[in-house]
Structure formats: structure tokens, C-alpha cells
C-alpha positions as CSV (number, residue, x, y, z in Angstrom):
1,X,106.7,147.3,79.2
2,X,110.0,148.2,77.6
3,X,111.9,145.8,75.9
4,X,115.5,146.5,74.4
5,X,116.4,145.0,71.3
6,X,120.2,144.2,71.4
7,X,122.3,145.6,68.2
8,X,123.7,142.6,66.2
9,X,125.9,142.9,62.9
10,X,123.8,142.2,60.0
11,X,123.0,138.5,59.2
12,X,125.4,137.2,61.9
13,X,124.3,133.9,62.4
14,X,124.1,131.3,65.3
15,X,122.5,128.0,65.8
16,X,121.4,125.9,68.6
17,X,120.9,122.2,68.2
18,X,119.5,119.7,70.6
19,X,120.6,116.3,70.6
20,X,118.8,113.1,72.3
21,X,121.3,111.0,74.5
22,X,120.1,106.9,73.8
23,X,120.9,103.4,75.1
24,X,122.7,101.5,72.5
25,X,121.8,98.5,73.3
26,X,117.8,99.1,73.7
27,X,117.6,102.3,71.8
28,X,115.8,103.6,74.6
29,X,116.2,107.6,76.0
30,X,118.9,107.6,78.1
31,X,118.5,110.4,81.5
32,X,122.1,110.8,81.6
33,X,122.5,114.3,80.6
34,X,123.3,115.5,83.7
35,X,126.1,112.9,84.0
36,X,127.3,113.9,80.3
37,X,127.3,117.9,81.4
38,X,129.5,117.2,85.2
39,X,132.0,115.2,83.0
40,X,132.4,118.6,80.8
41,X,132.7,121.1,83.5
42,X,136.0,122.9,83.4
43,X,139.1,121.8,86.0
44,X,137.5,124.6,88.3
45,X,133.9,123.1,88.0
46,X,132.4,125.8,86.0
47,X,129.8,124.7,83.4
48,X,130.6,124.4,79.7
49,X,129.8,127.4,78.2
50,X,127.9,126.4,75.0
51,X,126.6,122.8,76.1
52,X,123.9,123.1,78.3
53,X,120.6,121.1,79.9
54,X,117.3,121.2,78.3
55,X,114.0,120.1,79.9
56,X,114.4,116.2,79.9
57,X,117.9,115.0,81.4
58,X,117.8,112.7,78.1
59,X,118.8,115.8,76.0
60,X,122.2,118.0,75.9
61,X,121.6,121.5,73.7
62,X,124.6,122.7,71.8
63,X,125.0,126.2,71.4
64,X,127.2,127.8,68.6
65,X,128.8,131.3,68.8
66,X,128.2,134.1,66.9
67,X,129.8,133.9,63.4
68,X,129.8,135.6,60.0
69,X,129.0,132.4,58.2
70,X,126.9,129.4,58.0
71,X,130.1,127.3,57.6
72,X,131.8,128.5,60.8
73,X,128.6,128.1,62.8
74,X,128.3,124.7,62.0
75,X,131.6,123.9,62.3
76,X,131.1,125.1,65.6
77,X,128.4,122.8,66.5
78,X,130.5,119.8,65.1
79,X,133.2,120.2,67.5
80,X,130.9,120.5,70.2
81,X,129.3,117.1,69.0
82,X,133.0,116.0,69.2
83,X,132.9,117.0,72.8
84,X,129.7,115.1,74.0
85,X,130.6,111.9,72.0
86,X,134.1,111.4,73.5
87,X,132.3,111.6,77.2
88,X,129.9,109.0,76.0
89,X,132.2,107.0,74.3
90,X,134.0,107.1,78.3
91,X,130.5,105.9,79.6
92,X,130.6,103.0,77.3
93,X,127.0,102.5,76.5
94,X,125.2,105.7,75.0
95,X,125.1,107.2,71.5
96,X,123.5,110.5,70.1
97,X,120.6,111.0,67.9
98,X,118.7,114.2,66.5
99,X,115.3,114.1,65.3
100,X,111.8,115.7,66.1
101,X,110.8,112.8,68.3
102,X,112.0,109.5,69.8
103,X,110.4,106.8,67.9
104,X,109.0,104.1,70.7
105,X,110.2,105.9,74.3
106,X,107.3,106.9,76.5
107,X,106.9,110.2,78.4
108,X,106.6,108.6,81.9
109,X,109.9,107.3,81.8
110,X,111.6,110.4,81.3
111,X,113.3,112.7,83.9
112,X,112.9,116.5,84.2
113,X,116.0,118.7,84.4
114,X,115.7,120.1,88.4
115,X,115.4,123.7,87.6
116,X,112.5,126.1,88.8
117,X,111.6,127.1,85.4
118,X,111.1,123.6,84.1
119,X,109.0,122.6,87.1
120,X,106.8,125.7,87.1
121,X,106.3,124.8,83.1
122,X,105.6,121.3,83.8
123,X,103.1,122.3,86.9
124,X,100.9,124.5,84.7
125,X,100.8,122.4,81.2
126,X,100.8,118.6,83.3
127,X,100.3,116.1,80.6
128,X,101.2,118.2,77.8
129,X,104.2,119.7,79.1
130,X,105.6,116.3,80.2
131,X,105.0,114.5,76.4
132,X,107.5,117.5,75.3
133,X,109.8,114.8,74.1
134,X,110.6,116.9,71.1
135,X,114.0,118.0,69.4
136,X,114.3,121.1,67.2
137,X,117.1,123.4,65.8
138,X,116.5,127.1,66.4
139,X,118.3,129.5,64.1
140,X,119.3,133.0,64.8
141,X,120.0,135.9,62.2
142,X,121.5,139.2,63.3
143,X,119.6,142.2,63.1
144,X,121.0,145.8,63.2
145,X,117.7,147.5,64.4
146,X,114.7,146.4,66.6
147,X,112.2,148.1,64.0
148,X,113.2,145.3,61.7
149,X,112.5,142.5,63.7
150,X,108.3,142.3,63.5
151,X,108.3,143.0,59.5
152,X,111.1,140.1,59.1
153,X,109.1,138.1,61.4
154,X,105.8,138.7,59.5
155,X,107.4,138.0,55.6
156,X,109.4,134.7,57.1
157,X,105.9,133.2,58.0
158,X,105.4,132.6,54.5
159,X,108.1,130.1,54.8
160,X,107.2,128.2,57.8
161,X,105.9,125.2,55.3
162,X,109.4,125.1,53.4
163,X,111.4,125.0,56.5
164,X,109.0,122.6,58.5
165,X,108.8,120.2,55.4
166,X,112.6,120.3,55.0
167,X,113.4,119.5,58.6
168,X,110.0,117.3,58.9
169,X,111.8,114.2,61.1
170,X,108.6,113.2,63.6
171,X,106.6,110.3,61.9
172,X,106.7,108.3,65.2
173,X,105.5,109.3,68.4
174,X,105.4,106.7,71.4
175,X,105.6,103.5,69.1
176,X,103.0,104.8,66.9
177,X,103.5,105.6,63.2
178,X,101.3,108.9,63.2
179,X,100.9,109.5,59.4
180,X,102.2,113.3,60.1
181,X,105.6,114.1,58.7
182,X,106.3,116.2,61.7
183,X,104.0,115.4,64.7
184,X,106.5,117.5,66.9
185,X,105.0,120.7,65.0
186,X,101.7,119.8,66.2
187,X,102.2,119.0,69.9
188,X,104.9,122.0,70.5
189,X,102.1,124.4,69.4
190,X,99.8,122.9,72.7
191,X,101.9,125.1,75.1
192,X,100.3,128.2,75.7
193,X,102.7,130.5,74.1
194,X,103.9,128.1,71.5
195,X,103.0,128.0,67.8
196,X,102.7,130.7,65.6
197,X,103.0,134.6,66.3
198,X,99.9,136.9,66.5
199,X,99.7,139.8,63.8
200,X,101.4,142.8,65.9
201,X,101.5,146.2,63.8
202,X,105.0,147.5,65.6
203,X,107.2,146.9,68.2
204,X,105.2,148.9,70.8
205,X,102.5,146.2,70.3
206,X,104.7,143.6,71.0
207,X,106.0,145.2,74.1
208,X,102.2,145.5,75.2
209,X,101.3,141.8,74.6
210,X,104.6,140.4,76.7
211,X,103.2,142.9,79.3
212,X,99.8,141.6,79.3
213,X,101.2,138.2,79.7
214,X,103.7,139.2,82.7
215,X,101.1,141.1,84.4
216,X,98.7,138.2,83.9
217,X,101.2,135.4,85.2
218,X,101.4,133.7,82.0
219,X,105.3,134.2,82.0
220,X,107.9,135.8,83.7
221,X,109.6,137.5,80.6
222,X,109.7,137.8,77.0
223,X,111.9,134.3,76.7
224,X,109.2,132.3,77.4
225,X,107.1,133.5,74.4
226,X,108.0,130.0,72.5
227,X,106.6,131.4,69.1
228,X,107.9,129.1,65.9
229,X,109.7,132.6,64.9
230,X,110.2,134.9,67.4
231,X,112.1,138.2,68.0
232,X,115.3,137.5,70.5
233,X,116.0,140.8,72.0
234,X,118.8,139.8,74.1
235,X,121.0,138.6,71.3
236,X,119.4,141.3,68.6
237,X,118.1,138.7,66.5
238,X,115.2,137.1,64.8
239,X,114.9,133.4,65.8
240,X,113.6,130.5,63.7
241,X,112.3,127.8,65.5
242,X,109.9,126.2,63.7
243,X,112.2,123.5,62.4
244,X,112.3,119.6,63.7
245,X,115.5,118.4,65.0
246,X,117.7,117.2,62.2
247,X,120.6,114.4,62.3
248,X,123.4,115.6,60.2
249,X,125.5,119.0,59.9
250,X,124.8,118.9,56.2
251,X,121.2,119.4,56.6
252,X,121.7,121.9,59.6
253,X,124.2,124.1,57.1
254,X,121.6,123.8,54.3
255,X,118.4,124.9,56.4
256,X,120.7,127.7,58.5
257,X,121.5,129.0,54.6
258,X,118.1,129.1,54.0
259,X,116.9,131.0,56.9
260,X,119.7,133.5,56.6
261,X,119.5,134.4,53.2
262,X,115.8,134.6,53.6
263,X,116.1,137.1,56.4
264,X,118.8,138.8,54.3
265,X,116.8,139.7,51.4
266,X,114.0,140.8,53.5
267,X,116.3,143.3,55.4
268,X,117.1,144.8,51.7
269,X,113.6,144.8,50.7
270,X,112.8,146.9,53.9
271,X,115.7,149.3,52.8
272,X,114.4,149.9,49.5
273,X,111.3,150.6,51.0
274,X,109.7,147.7,49.7
275,X,107.4,146.0,52.8
276,X,108.0,141.7,52.3
277,X,104.7,140.2,51.5
278,X,102.7,138.8,54.2
279,X,100.1,136.3,53.9
280,X,96.8,135.7,55.8
281,X,97.1,134.6,59.4
282,X,94.5,131.4,57.8
283,X,96.7,130.8,55.0
284,X,100.1,130.6,57.3
285,X,98.2,128.3,59.9
286,X,97.0,126.0,57.0
287,X,100.5,125.9,55.3
288,X,101.9,124.7,58.6
289,X,99.5,121.7,59.2
290,X,100.1,120.9,55.5
291,X,103.9,120.5,56.1
292,X,103.6,118.8,59.0
293,X,101.1,116.3,57.9
294,X,102.2,115.6,54.5
295,X,106.0,117.0,54.8
296,X,107.9,117.0,51.0
297,X,104.7,115.8,49.5
298,X,102.3,119.0,50.7
299,X,100.9,121.4,48.5
300,X,101.4,125.0,50.1
301,X,99.7,128.3,49.4
302,X,102.4,130.6,48.1
303,X,100.8,133.9,47.9
304,X,97.5,136.3,48.6
305,X,95.9,135.0,45.8
306,X,95.9,131.3,47.2
307,X,98.5,129.8,44.4
308,X,99.0,126.1,45.3
309,X,102.3,124.5,44.5
310,X,103.8,121.3,45.6
311,X,106.6,122.7,48.5
312,X,109.4,121.1,47.0
313,X,109.3,122.4,43.5
314,X,109.1,126.2,45.4
315,X,112.1,125.5,47.5
316,X,114.1,124.4,44.2
317,X,112.9,127.9,42.8
318,X,113.8,129.7,46.3
319,X,117.5,128.2,45.9
320,X,118.0,129.5,42.6
321,X,116.4,133.1,43.3
322,X,118.3,133.4,46.8
323,X,121.4,132.4,45.1
324,X,123.2,135.7,44.4
325,X,122.1,136.6,48.4
326,X,124.1,133.5,49.3
327,X,127.3,134.2,47.0
328,X,127.4,137.3,49.4
329,X,127.0,136.0,52.6
330,X,129.3,133.1,51.9
331,X,127.1,130.6,52.1
332,X,126.6,129.1,48.2
333,X,127.5,125.7,48.8
334,X,125.3,125.5,51.8
335,X,122.2,126.9,50.3
336,X,122.9,124.8,46.9
337,X,122.7,121.8,49.4
338,X,119.0,122.2,49.8
339,X,118.7,120.7,46.0
340,X,120.3,117.7,47.4
341,X,117.9,117.7,50.4
342,X,114.7,117.9,48.3
343,X,115.9,114.9,46.1
344,X,117.1,112.6,48.5
345,X,113.9,113.5,50.9
346,X,113.7,114.8,54.6
347,X,114.3,112.7,57.7
348,X,110.8,111.5,58.1
349,X,110.8,109.3,55.0
350,X,114.3,107.9,55.7
351,X,112.7,106.9,59.0
352,X,109.7,105.3,57.7
353,X,111.5,103.3,54.9
354,X,114.0,101.7,57.5
355,X,111.0,101.0,60.0
356,X,109.2,99.3,57.1
357,X,112.3,97.4,56.1
358,X,112.8,96.3,59.5
359,X,109.2,94.9,59.6
360,X,108.3,97.9,62.1
361,X,110.9,97.1,64.6
362,X,111.6,100.9,65.7
363,X,114.9,100.4,67.2
364,X,116.1,99.8,63.8
365,X,115.2,103.6,63.0
366,X,117.4,104.7,66.4
367,X,120.5,103.0,65.2
368,X,119.8,104.8,61.7
369,X,119.6,108.1,63.3
370,X,122.4,107.2,65.2
371,X,124.1,106.2,61.9
372,X,123.3,109.4,60.3
373,X,124.7,111.3,63.1
374,X,128.0,109.9,62.9
375,X,128.6,109.7,59.0
376,X,125.5,111.6,56.9
377,X,123.4,110.7,54.9
378,X,124.5,108.1,52.4
379,X,124.4,110.3,48.5
380,X,121.4,108.3,46.5
381,X,120.1,106.1,49.2
382,X,117.8,107.4,51.2
383,X,119.2,106.1,54.0
384,X,122.2,106.2,56.0
């Protein structure tokens, strides 16, 4: 099977942001995404070009255009948030939140978006599929040539724990404190083509992999390969999907800048004849689990020799080493904000603090997430 990889301008960036709709009075997920999308149609009835549905009707997905800078992509998303919020304010009883999971809503109360691909997914995956009450951010970075896709993907796997820990925001599941910083990470990988990618030698190997799955009825096309990091041939990008949903535009900007800089630096290394370091798959898998379990307190494996280090310390050094790349790409301020994110703690920690301060009332966590999406994280507070 031939899969053509579109040509993109190097290191251009696009971001997808999945937002949950909640009832203001109860904090429960609200299945009104279809109503919101209908309100956003153009006067001639055409759907909104960049605000779309997702698996469940409690969700809307915002899709930025292609931008040269992180700031441009994030401003694009913020404009779309304002559009959705204006609709919700007219409806009068709903709000927006973003985190890897909802603190307490139940899967059996949610409604599936009426699209054939979603019905097929749920028919195949049943209970696991119905439990996919998860939200994330996806970051696309442009590659000029498809031959770069798999080497960059392999190199990016070393940074799965950094991105997982930094974005971790799903400590609760269906009303239970799970003990995981990112329960979403482990839930999502239950789907047959989700989770970490397989080691593949070259683009032809990737084409054979997709062909195998299509011939055996696992998928219909390559877009149904839902790896944590994957090539996106249609757009000519490497797509990083490992992150939990985050509740502020500032956090999205920091994470996107980190991803953009890492990819760009790897392209430079490949151009210089250097292959980005690739860790053993068992180390990559262990790192993902550690980051999902412990978040910013994870001790991760940093090289093929098995060196271990606190993920936050490694992130701070990473920001320093990527600073020249960030200057060139125009995202120096956004990359520098990762330092503040490390100091303030990821969303899972803020959610746990709010829950414990409210004697376990998880409605307070939903209110906290809604405030953060509106106002950002209050500096130095660890809360909103």
C-alpha cells in the first residue's frame, strides 16, 4: 500500500484542543455539543470550518490553522474558545473545562456522536470504547519530507514521559481518586491501535503495517492508527498525541513550543548526518507508565545506559538546551514558560489540592477547571 506524505513547510505548527462541556449547576458533563455546533453554522448552513465534533456529544474540538509560530496557533485557538463560549453563554447553563478526564461523570450517561466511524469503533471496542471519556491536545509539526517522519518519531519517544508528566491532568476517574497523575494515558492505550508505536525501519515498513491492518479489517485507513506519536501523511506532519488535555492556553503554548523545538532540532541532527538517539522500547514503555503514575515526581530513564533522573529536572535542562532553537522559531517566551509549569506543578496536582481542600467534593474540581480555562493559573497559587 502506497501512502503519500504531503510536503509541509518545516516546523510549521497546528494544534487541536478537545474541550468538555459541563453543566454549571451540577458539574456533570453535558451532551449539548451538537447544539453548540448547530449554533456555529454559517448563515448558509455550512458547519464551522475548525470547530468540530468528537466521539462524544459532550465535547467540541478546536483545530487551529497552520501557523509559523506557537503564538499564532494558540491565538487562533483562543479565538475559537471565545466563539464557543458566546454560544454557551447564550444557552445560559453550561461552561467549558479541559482535563484528561472528568472528575466524576459516568460513561453510561454520555451520548455517542452519530457518525458511522464512531459507531464502528464502539461496536468493536465495547466497554473500553464507551469508557473513552478522555480529552487531549494534539500538536502537529510540519516536515518537508516523509523520509524524516519515522526517524523523528523514534527520537521523540525519549520525550514521552516529559510531555506526559507536564500535561498530566486526569487523577480522577468516575468519582475515584486513581493514584495516577494521568489515568487517561492508560485508558486510551486499551484501544487496539492506540498507545506507543511499533519500531519500524522505514516508510515502506510503515506502509506494510497499515496494509496489514487494512487487509485484516482492523482499520479502514491510516488515520485510525491512534499512536501516542504518529506520522500524519495527509498534513505532512509528525503528530504528538500523548498529552492529556490542559486547561489553559498558556500551558498549551508551553507544551507546543517544547514539541516544536524538539522536532526542529531533530531535523537539524538528521540533516547533519546524526541519528537522534533511540531508547529501547522497554525503557520507553516504562517511562510512559512512570510519568502516568507519578507525574512530575517520576524518576525517568534518560538514555540507553539506564541513567535515571527526576523528570522535572530533566525538563529544566531541556528548556535551556533548546533555547537557541526557540529563538530561531519565535517561541522563546512560550518555551521559557515550561519552567514556570514545572515550578507550579501540573494540573493533576492542582486538582488533587482542590479536592482535598473541599473535603473530597469533586464538583469543586470542575469549578476550578472552568475558572482556569477562563482566567489561567494564578501565579504561585497552585490553583486557579
